[in-house]
mmCIF file of the N, C-alpha and C atoms, coordinates in Angstrom:
data_MODEL
# 
_entry.id   MODEL 
# 
loop_
_atom_site.group_PDB 
_atom_site.id 
_atom_site.type_symbol 
_atom_site.label_atom_id 
_atom_site.label_alt_id 
_atom_site.label_comp_id 
_atom_site.label_asym_id 
_atom_site.label_entity_id 
_atom_site.label_seq_id 
_atom_site.pdbx_PDB_ins_code 
_atom_site.Cartn_x 
_atom_site.Cartn_y 
_atom_site.Cartn_z 
_atom_site.occupancy 
_atom_site.B_iso_or_equiv 
_atom_site.pdbx_formal_charge 
_atom_site.auth_seq_id 
_atom_site.auth_comp_id 
_atom_site.auth_asym_id 
_atom_site.auth_atom_id 
_atom_site.pdbx_PDB_model_num 
ATOM 1   N N  . UNK A 1 1  ? -4.405  3.250   24.323  1.00 0.00 ? 1  UNK A N  1 
ATOM 2   C CA . UNK A 1 1  ? -5.190  3.492   23.130  1.00 0.00 ? 1  UNK A CA 1 
ATOM 3   C C  . UNK A 1 1  ? -4.698  2.575   22.008  1.00 0.00 ? 1  UNK A C  1 
ATOM 4   N N  . UNK A 1 2  ? -5.623  1.938   21.352  1.00 0.00 ? 2  UNK A N  1 
ATOM 5   C CA . UNK A 1 2  ? -5.271  1.030   20.266  1.00 0.00 ? 2  UNK A CA 1 
ATOM 6   C C  . UNK A 1 2  ? -4.880  1.827   19.027  1.00 0.00 ? 2  UNK A C  1 
ATOM 7   N N  . UNK A 1 3  ? -3.900  1.289   18.326  1.00 0.00 ? 3  UNK A N  1 
ATOM 8   C CA . UNK A 1 3  ? -3.473  1.935   17.078  1.00 0.00 ? 3  UNK A CA 1 
ATOM 9   C C  . UNK A 1 3  ? -4.499  1.686   15.989  1.00 0.00 ? 3  UNK A C  1 
ATOM 10  N N  . UNK A 1 4  ? -4.747  2.697   15.188  1.00 0.00 ? 4  UNK A N  1 
ATOM 11  C CA . UNK A 1 4  ? -5.633  2.526   14.043  1.00 0.00 ? 4  UNK A CA 1 
ATOM 12  C C  . UNK A 1 4  ? -4.886  1.738   12.983  1.00 0.00 ? 4  UNK A C  1 
ATOM 13  N N  . UNK A 1 5  ? -5.636  0.950   12.228  1.00 0.00 ? 5  UNK A N  1 
ATOM 14  C CA . UNK A 1 5  ? -5.044  0.119   11.191  1.00 0.00 ? 5  UNK A CA 1 
ATOM 15  C C  . UNK A 1 5  ? -5.711  0.430   9.856   1.00 0.00 ? 5  UNK A C  1 
ATOM 16  N N  . UNK A 1 6  ? -4.975  0.193   8.782   1.00 0.00 ? 6  UNK A N  1 
ATOM 17  C CA . UNK A 1 6  ? -5.525  0.300   7.436   1.00 0.00 ? 6  UNK A CA 1 
ATOM 18  C C  . UNK A 1 6  ? -5.223  -0.992  6.693   1.00 0.00 ? 6  UNK A C  1 
ATOM 19  N N  . UNK A 1 7  ? -6.149  -1.377  5.842   1.00 0.00 ? 7  UNK A N  1 
ATOM 20  C CA . UNK A 1 7  ? -5.971  -2.554  5.004   1.00 0.00 ? 7  UNK A CA 1 
ATOM 21  C C  . UNK A 1 7  ? -5.671  -2.065  3.598   1.00 0.00 ? 7  UNK A C  1 
ATOM 22  N N  . UNK A 1 8  ? -4.509  -2.425  3.077   1.00 0.00 ? 8  UNK A N  1 
ATOM 23  C CA . UNK A 1 8  ? -4.068  -1.980  1.761   1.00 0.00 ? 8  UNK A CA 1 
ATOM 24  C C  . UNK A 1 8  ? -4.062  -3.182  0.825   1.00 0.00 ? 8  UNK A C  1 
ATOM 25  N N  . UNK A 1 9  ? -4.722  -3.048  -0.326  1.00 0.00 ? 9  UNK A N  1 
ATOM 26  C CA . UNK A 1 9  ? -4.820  -4.127  -1.302  1.00 0.00 ? 9  UNK A CA 1 
ATOM 27  C C  . UNK A 1 9  ? -4.242  -3.662  -2.629  1.00 0.00 ? 9  UNK A C  1 
ATOM 28  N N  . UNK A 1 10 ? -3.376  -4.483  -3.217  1.00 0.00 ? 10 UNK A N  1 
ATOM 29  C CA . UNK A 1 10 ? -2.810  -4.171  -4.529  1.00 0.00 ? 10 UNK A CA 1 
ATOM 30  C C  . UNK A 1 10 ? -3.832  -4.544  -5.588  1.00 0.00 ? 10 UNK A C  1 
ATOM 31  N N  . UNK A 1 11 ? -4.415  -3.545  -6.260  1.00 0.00 ? 11 UNK A N  1 
ATOM 32  C CA . UNK A 1 11 ? -5.492  -3.800  -7.212  1.00 0.00 ? 11 UNK A CA 1 
ATOM 33  C C  . UNK A 1 11 ? -5.051  -3.662  -8.661  1.00 0.00 ? 11 UNK A C  1 
ATOM 34  N N  . UNK A 1 12 ? -3.930  -3.025  -8.907  1.00 0.00 ? 12 UNK A N  1 
ATOM 35  C CA . UNK A 1 12 ? -3.423  -2.895  -10.270 1.00 0.00 ? 12 UNK A CA 1 
ATOM 36  C C  . UNK A 1 12 ? -1.976  -3.362  -10.310 1.00 0.00 ? 12 UNK A C  1 
ATOM 37  N N  . UNK A 1 13 ? -1.560  -3.846  -11.459 1.00 0.00 ? 13 UNK A N  1 
ATOM 38  C CA . UNK A 1 13 ? -0.225  -4.394  -11.614 1.00 0.00 ? 13 UNK A CA 1 
ATOM 39  C C  . UNK A 1 13 ? 0.838   -3.296  -11.579 1.00 0.00 ? 13 UNK A C  1 
ATOM 40  N N  . UNK A 1 14 ? 2.028   -3.683  -11.146 1.00 0.00 ? 14 UNK A N  1 
ATOM 41  C CA . UNK A 1 14 ? 3.147   -2.741  -11.142 1.00 0.00 ? 14 UNK A CA 1 
ATOM 42  C C  . UNK A 1 14 ? 3.895   -2.749  -12.463 1.00 0.00 ? 14 UNK A C  1 
ATOM 43  N N  . UNK A 1 15 ? 3.434   -3.571  -13.414 1.00 0.00 ? 15 UNK A N  1 
ATOM 44  C CA . UNK A 1 15 ? 4.042   -3.558  -14.753 1.00 0.00 ? 15 UNK A CA 1 
ATOM 45  C C  . UNK A 1 15 ? 3.789   -2.172  -15.349 1.00 0.00 ? 15 UNK A C  1 
ATOM 46  N N  . UNK A 1 16 ? 4.817   -1.519  -15.784 1.00 0.00 ? 16 UNK A N  1 
ATOM 47  C CA . UNK A 1 16 ? 4.697   -0.181  -16.344 1.00 0.00 ? 16 UNK A CA 1 
ATOM 48  C C  . UNK A 1 16 ? 4.889   0.919   -15.322 1.00 0.00 ? 16 UNK A C  1 
ATOM 49  N N  . UNK A 1 17 ? 4.902   0.559   -14.039 1.00 0.00 ? 17 UNK A N  1 
ATOM 50  C CA . UNK A 1 17 ? 5.149   1.559   -12.999 1.00 0.00 ? 17 UNK A CA 1 
ATOM 51  C C  . UNK A 1 17 ? 6.644   1.852   -12.948 1.00 0.00 ? 17 UNK A C  1 
ATOM 52  N N  . UNK A 1 18 ? 6.981   3.000   -12.398 1.00 0.00 ? 18 UNK A N  1 
ATOM 53  C CA . UNK A 1 18 ? 8.393   3.353   -12.291 1.00 0.00 ? 18 UNK A CA 1 
ATOM 54  C C  . UNK A 1 18 ? 9.073   2.446   -11.258 1.00 0.00 ? 18 UNK A C  1 
ATOM 55  N N  . UNK A 1 19 ? 10.377  2.276   -11.362 1.00 0.00 ? 19 UNK A N  1 
ATOM 56  C CA . UNK A 1 19 ? 11.090  1.446   -10.380 1.00 0.00 ? 19 UNK A CA 1 
ATOM 57  C C  . UNK A 1 19 ? 10.896  1.927   -8.942  1.00 0.00 ? 19 UNK A C  1 
ATOM 58  N N  . UNK A 1 20 ? 10.785  3.232   -8.767  1.00 0.00 ? 20 UNK A N  1 
ATOM 59  C CA . UNK A 1 20 ? 10.573  3.786   -7.428  1.00 0.00 ? 20 UNK A CA 1 
ATOM 60  C C  . UNK A 1 20 ? 9.213   3.355   -6.878  1.00 0.00 ? 20 UNK A C  1 
ATOM 61  N N  . UNK A 1 21 ? 8.185   3.371   -7.717  1.00 0.00 ? 21 UNK A N  1 
ATOM 62  C CA . UNK A 1 21 ? 6.857   2.944   -7.290  1.00 0.00 ? 21 UNK A CA 1 
ATOM 63  C C  . UNK A 1 21 ? 6.834   1.458   -6.985  1.00 0.00 ? 21 UNK A C  1 
ATOM 64  N N  . UNK A 1 22 ? 7.567   0.648   -7.745  1.00 0.00 ? 22 UNK A N  1 
ATOM 65  C CA . UNK A 1 22 ? 7.649   -0.788  -7.476  1.00 0.00 ? 22 UNK A CA 1 
ATOM 66  C C  . UNK A 1 22 ? 8.275   -1.040  -6.111  1.00 0.00 ? 22 UNK A C  1 
ATOM 67  N N  . UNK A 1 23 ? 9.285   -0.259  -5.757  1.00 0.00 ? 23 UNK A N  1 
ATOM 68  C CA . UNK A 1 23 ? 9.936   -0.406  -4.460  1.00 0.00 ? 23 UNK A CA 1 
ATOM 69  C C  . UNK A 1 23 ? 8.997   -0.006  -3.323  1.00 0.00 ? 23 UNK A C  1 
ATOM 70  N N  . UNK A 1 24 ? 8.187   1.018   -3.538  1.00 0.00 ? 24 UNK A N  1 
ATOM 71  C CA . UNK A 1 24 ? 7.227   1.446   -2.517  1.00 0.00 ? 24 UNK A CA 1 
ATOM 72  C C  . UNK A 1 24 ? 6.187   0.361   -2.282  1.00 0.00 ? 24 UNK A C  1 
ATOM 73  N N  . UNK A 1 25 ? 5.686   -0.249  -3.366  1.00 0.00 ? 25 UNK A N  1 
ATOM 74  C CA . UNK A 1 25 ? 4.698   -1.325  -3.242  1.00 0.00 ? 25 UNK A CA 1 
ATOM 75  C C  . UNK A 1 25 ? 5.298   -2.492  -2.469  1.00 0.00 ? 25 UNK A C  1 
ATOM 76  N N  . UNK A 1 26 ? 6.531   -2.838  -2.789  1.00 0.00 ? 26 UNK A N  1 
ATOM 77  C CA . UNK A 1 26 ? 7.197   -3.944  -2.087  1.00 0.00 ? 26 UNK A CA 1 
ATOM 78  C C  . UNK A 1 26 ? 7.444   -3.588  -0.620  1.00 0.00 ? 26 UNK A C  1 
ATOM 79  N N  . UNK A 1 27 ? 7.786   -2.332  -0.341  1.00 0.00 ? 27 UNK A N  1 
ATOM 80  C CA . UNK A 1 27 ? 8.021   -1.891  1.030   1.00 0.00 ? 27 UNK A CA 1 
ATOM 81  C C  . UNK A 1 27 ? 6.740   -1.940  1.863   1.00 0.00 ? 27 UNK A C  1 
ATOM 82  N N  . UNK A 1 28 ? 5.596   -1.769  1.213   1.00 0.00 ? 28 UNK A N  1 
ATOM 83  C CA . UNK A 1 28 ? 4.317   -1.881  1.913   1.00 0.00 ? 28 UNK A CA 1 
ATOM 84  C C  . UNK A 1 28 ? 3.982   -3.338  2.232   1.00 0.00 ? 28 UNK A C  1 
ATOM 85  N N  . UNK A 1 29 ? 4.728   -4.273  1.647   1.00 0.00 ? 29 UNK A N  1 
ATOM 86  C CA . UNK A 1 29 ? 4.496   -5.683  1.910   1.00 0.00 ? 29 UNK A CA 1 
ATOM 87  C C  . UNK A 1 29 ? 3.601   -6.359  0.899   1.00 0.00 ? 29 UNK A C  1 
ATOM 88  N N  . UNK A 1 30 ? 3.380   -5.709  -0.232  1.00 0.00 ? 30 UNK A N  1 
ATOM 89  C CA . UNK A 1 30 ? 2.507   -6.255  -1.263  1.00 0.00 ? 30 UNK A CA 1 
ATOM 90  C C  . UNK A 1 30 ? 3.352   -6.911  -2.348  1.00 0.00 ? 30 UNK A C  1 
ATOM 91  N N  . UNK A 1 31 ? 3.069   -8.175  -2.641  1.00 0.00 ? 31 UNK A N  1 
ATOM 92  C CA . UNK A 1 31 ? 3.854   -8.897  -3.626  1.00 0.00 ? 31 UNK A CA 1 
ATOM 93  C C  . UNK A 1 31 ? 3.034   -9.317  -4.835  1.00 0.00 ? 31 UNK A C  1 
ATOM 94  N N  . UNK A 1 32 ? 1.778   -9.689  -4.632  1.00 0.00 ? 32 UNK A N  1 
ATOM 95  C CA . UNK A 1 32 ? 0.951   -10.176 -5.727  1.00 0.00 ? 32 UNK A CA 1 
ATOM 96  C C  . UNK A 1 32 ? -0.335  -9.374  -5.814  1.00 0.00 ? 32 UNK A C  1 
ATOM 97  N N  . UNK A 1 33 ? -0.946  -9.424  -6.973  1.00 0.00 ? 33 UNK A N  1 
ATOM 98  C CA . UNK A 1 33 ? -2.215  -8.743  -7.193  1.00 0.00 ? 33 UNK A CA 1 
ATOM 99  C C  . UNK A 1 33 ? -3.299  -9.319  -6.283  1.00 0.00 ? 33 UNK A C  1 
ATOM 100 N N  . UNK A 1 34 ? -4.198  -8.475  -5.831  1.00 0.00 ? 34 UNK A N  1 
ATOM 101 C CA . UNK A 1 34 ? -5.348  -8.825  -4.992  1.00 0.00 ? 34 UNK A CA 1 
ATOM 102 C C  . UNK A 1 34 ? -4.958  -9.320  -3.606  1.00 0.00 ? 34 UNK A C  1 
ATOM 103 N N  . UNK A 1 35 ? -3.704  -9.146  -3.200  1.00 0.00 ? 35 UNK A N  1 
ATOM 104 C CA . UNK A 1 35 ? -3.287  -9.503  -1.851  1.00 0.00 ? 35 UNK A CA 1 
ATOM 105 C C  . UNK A 1 35 ? -3.351  -8.258  -0.981  1.00 0.00 ? 35 UNK A C  1 
ATOM 106 N N  . UNK A 1 36 ? -3.644  -8.486  0.304   1.00 0.00 ? 36 UNK A N  1 
ATOM 107 C CA . UNK A 1 36 ? -3.826  -7.377  1.232   1.00 0.00 ? 36 UNK A CA 1 
ATOM 108 C C  . UNK A 1 36 ? -2.878  -7.501  2.407   1.00 0.00 ? 36 UNK A C  1 
ATOM 109 N N  . UNK A 1 37 ? -2.560  -6.363  2.995   1.00 0.00 ? 37 UNK A N  1 
ATOM 110 C CA . UNK A 1 37 ? -1.797  -6.314  4.231   1.00 0.00 ? 37 UNK A CA 1 
ATOM 111 C C  . UNK A 1 37 ? -2.468  -5.302  5.146   1.00 0.00 ? 37 UNK A C  1 
ATOM 112 N N  . UNK A 1 38 ? -2.350  -5.538  6.443   1.00 0.00 ? 38 UNK A N  1 
ATOM 113 C CA . UNK A 1 38 ? -2.856  -4.590  7.434   1.00 0.00 ? 38 UNK A CA 1 
ATOM 114 C C  . UNK A 1 38 ? -1.668  -3.863  8.029   1.00 0.00 ? 38 UNK A C  1 
ATOM 115 N N  . UNK A 1 39 ? -1.702  -2.552  7.963   1.00 0.00 ? 39 UNK A N  1 
ATOM 116 C CA . UNK A 1 39 ? -0.602  -1.725  8.431   1.00 0.00 ? 39 UNK A CA 1 
ATOM 117 C C  . UNK A 1 39 ? -1.103  -0.714  9.452   1.00 0.00 ? 39 UNK A C  1 
ATOM 118 N N  . UNK A 1 40 ? -0.207  -0.273  10.318  1.00 0.00 ? 40 UNK A N  1 
ATOM 119 C CA . UNK A 1 40 ? -0.539  0.774   11.278  1.00 0.00 ? 40 UNK A CA 1 
ATOM 120 C C  . UNK A 1 40 ? -0.730  2.081   10.520  1.00 0.00 ? 40 UNK A C  1 
ATOM 121 N N  . UNK A 1 41 ? -1.777  2.802   10.859  1.00 0.00 ? 41 UNK A N  1 
ATOM 122 C CA . UNK A 1 41 ? -2.097  4.058   10.180  1.00 0.00 ? 41 UNK A CA 1 
ATOM 123 C C  . UNK A 1 41 ? -1.284  5.183   10.807  1.00 0.00 ? 41 UNK A C  1 
ATOM 124 N N  . UNK A 1 42 ? -0.152  5.500   10.170  1.00 0.00 ? 42 UNK A N  1 
ATOM 125 C CA . UNK A 1 42 ? 0.661   6.628   10.628  1.00 0.00 ? 42 UNK A CA 1 
ATOM 126 C C  . UNK A 1 42 ? 1.085   7.452   9.421   1.00 0.00 ? 42 UNK A C  1 
ATOM 127 N N  . UNK A 1 43 ? 1.840   8.488   9.660   1.00 0.00 ? 43 UNK A N  1 
ATOM 128 C CA . UNK A 1 43 ? 2.206   9.410   8.584   1.00 0.00 ? 43 UNK A CA 1 
ATOM 129 C C  . UNK A 1 43 ? 3.096   8.751   7.539   1.00 0.00 ? 43 UNK A C  1 
ATOM 130 N N  . UNK A 1 44 ? 3.999   7.880   7.957   1.00 0.00 ? 44 UNK A N  1 
ATOM 131 C CA . UNK A 1 44 ? 4.895   7.215   7.010   1.00 0.00 ? 44 UNK A CA 1 
ATOM 132 C C  . UNK A 1 44 ? 4.114   6.287   6.084   1.00 0.00 ? 44 UNK A C  1 
ATOM 133 N N  . UNK A 1 45 ? 3.193   5.549   6.660   1.00 0.00 ? 45 UNK A N  1 
ATOM 134 C CA . UNK A 1 45 ? 2.370   4.643   5.857   1.00 0.00 ? 45 UNK A CA 1 
ATOM 135 C C  . UNK A 1 45 ? 1.496   5.431   4.897   1.00 0.00 ? 45 UNK A C  1 
ATOM 136 N N  . UNK A 1 46 ? 0.887   6.496   5.382   1.00 0.00 ? 46 UNK A N  1 
ATOM 137 C CA . UNK A 1 46 ? 0.030   7.321   4.514   1.00 0.00 ? 46 UNK A CA 1 
ATOM 138 C C  . UNK A 1 46 ? 0.834   7.943   3.373   1.00 0.00 ? 46 UNK A C  1 
ATOM 139 N N  . UNK A 1 47 ? 2.067   8.340   3.637   1.00 0.00 ? 47 UNK A N  1 
ATOM 140 C CA . UNK A 1 47 ? 2.908   8.904   2.587   1.00 0.00 ? 47 UNK A CA 1 
ATOM 141 C C  . UNK A 1 47 ? 3.231   7.888   1.514   1.00 0.00 ? 47 UNK A C  1 
ATOM 142 N N  . UNK A 1 48 ? 3.540   6.653   1.937   1.00 0.00 ? 48 UNK A N  1 
ATOM 143 C CA . UNK A 1 48 ? 3.838   5.588   0.970   1.00 0.00 ? 48 UNK A CA 1 
ATOM 144 C C  . UNK A 1 48 ? 2.596   5.257   0.150   1.00 0.00 ? 48 UNK A C  1 
ATOM 145 N N  . UNK A 1 49 ? 1.447   5.216   0.801   1.00 0.00 ? 49 UNK A N  1 
ATOM 146 C CA . UNK A 1 49 ? 0.197   4.931   0.090   1.00 0.00 ? 49 UNK A CA 1 
ATOM 147 C C  . UNK A 1 49 ? -0.091  6.037   -0.928  1.00 0.00 ? 49 UNK A C  1 
ATOM 148 N N  . UNK A 1 50 ? 0.193   7.269   -0.571  1.00 0.00 ? 50 UNK A N  1 
ATOM 149 C CA . UNK A 1 50 ? -0.058  8.387   -1.483  1.00 0.00 ? 50 UNK A CA 1 
ATOM 150 C C  . UNK A 1 50 ? 0.798   8.288   -2.749  1.00 0.00 ? 50 UNK A C  1 
ATOM 151 N N  . UNK A 1 51 ? 2.003   7.735   -2.631  1.00 0.00 ? 51 UNK A N  1 
ATOM 152 C CA . UNK A 1 51 ? 2.889   7.587   -3.792  1.00 0.00 ? 51 UNK A CA 1 
ATOM 153 C C  . UNK A 1 51 ? 2.347   6.594   -4.807  1.00 0.00 ? 51 UNK A C  1 
ATOM 154 N N  . UNK A 1 52 ? 1.594   5.589   -4.323  1.00 0.00 ? 52 UNK A N  1 
ATOM 155 C CA . UNK A 1 52 ? 1.096   4.539   -5.227  1.00 0.00 ? 52 UNK A CA 1 
ATOM 156 C C  . UNK A 1 52 ? -0.423  4.417   -5.132  1.00 0.00 ? 52 UNK A C  1 
ATOM 157 N N  . UNK A 1 53 ? -1.080  5.532   -4.899  1.00 0.00 ? 53 UNK A N  1 
ATOM 158 C CA . UNK A 1 53 ? -2.553  5.523   -4.706  1.00 0.00 ? 53 UNK A CA 1 
ATOM 159 C C  . UNK A 1 53 ? -3.285  4.986   -5.918  1.00 0.00 ? 53 UNK A C  1 
ATOM 160 N N  . UNK A 1 54 ? -2.710  5.125   -7.103  1.00 0.00 ? 54 UNK A N  1 
ATOM 161 C CA . UNK A 1 54 ? -3.366  4.646   -8.317  1.00 0.00 ? 54 UNK A CA 1 
ATOM 162 C C  . UNK A 1 54 ? -3.245  3.137   -8.490  1.00 0.00 ? 54 UNK A C  1 
ATOM 163 N N  . UNK A 1 55 ? -2.450  2.466   -7.654  1.00 0.00 ? 55 UNK A N  1 
ATOM 164 C CA . UNK A 1 55 ? -2.260  1.022   -7.746  1.00 0.00 ? 55 UNK A CA 1 
ATOM 165 C C  . UNK A 1 55 ? -2.943  0.247   -6.620  1.00 0.00 ? 55 UNK A C  1 
ATOM 166 N N  . UNK A 1 56 ? -3.324  0.936   -5.560  1.00 0.00 ? 56 UNK A N  1 
ATOM 167 C CA . UNK A 1 56 ? -3.851  0.251   -4.377  1.00 0.00 ? 56 UNK A CA 1 
ATOM 168 C C  . UNK A 1 56 ? -5.211  0.812   -3.973  1.00 0.00 ? 56 UNK A C  1 
ATOM 169 N N  . UNK A 1 57 ? -5.926  0.012   -3.168  1.00 0.00 ? 57 UNK A N  1 
ATOM 170 C CA . UNK A 1 57 ? -7.133  0.511   -2.497  1.00 0.00 ? 57 UNK A CA 1 
ATOM 171 C C  . UNK A 1 57 ? -6.897  0.407   -1.000  1.00 0.00 ? 57 UNK A C  1 
ATOM 172 N N  . UNK A 1 58 ? -7.489  1.333   -0.266  1.00 0.00 ? 58 UNK A N  1 
ATOM 173 C CA . UNK A 1 58 ? -7.271  1.422   1.169   1.00 0.00 ? 58 UNK A CA 1 
ATOM 174 C C  . UNK A 1 58 ? -8.594  1.366   1.895   1.00 0.00 ? 58 UNK A C  1 
ATOM 175 N N  . UNK A 1 59 ? -8.665  0.544   2.945   1.00 0.00 ? 59 UNK A N  1 
ATOM 176 C CA . UNK A 1 59 ? -9.844  0.478   3.815   1.00 0.00 ? 59 UNK A CA 1 
ATOM 177 C C  . UNK A 1 59 ? -9.379  0.759   5.239   1.00 0.00 ? 59 UNK A C  1 
ATOM 178 N N  . UNK A 1 60 ? -10.126 1.562   5.961   1.00 0.00 ? 60 UNK A N  1 
ATOM 179 C CA . UNK A 1 60 ? -9.793  1.801   7.356   1.00 0.00 ? 60 UNK A CA 1 
ATOM 180 C C  . UNK A 1 60 ? -10.469 0.756   8.207   1.00 0.00 ? 60 UNK A C  1 
ATOM 181 N N  . UNK A 1 61 ? -9.708  0.192   9.139   1.00 0.00 ? 61 UNK A N  1 
ATOM 182 C CA . UNK A 1 61 ? -10.251 -0.852  10.008  1.00 0.00 ? 61 UNK A CA 1 
ATOM 183 C C  . UNK A 1 61 ? -10.611 -0.282  11.369  1.00 0.00 ? 61 UNK A C  1 
# 
């Protein structure tokens, strides 16, 4: 069975975000605005996305 994937895009700046949120964004692999990464859709990824949901957009692939 193929793993489900999600596409995460950084849509808002991390300026003004807490240091913890900045680390979560970096851990997701996002470095610049409007850049996207494709990640495996699992509980750990969903938890990290939930922490910074106001900074990113998510698309299911």
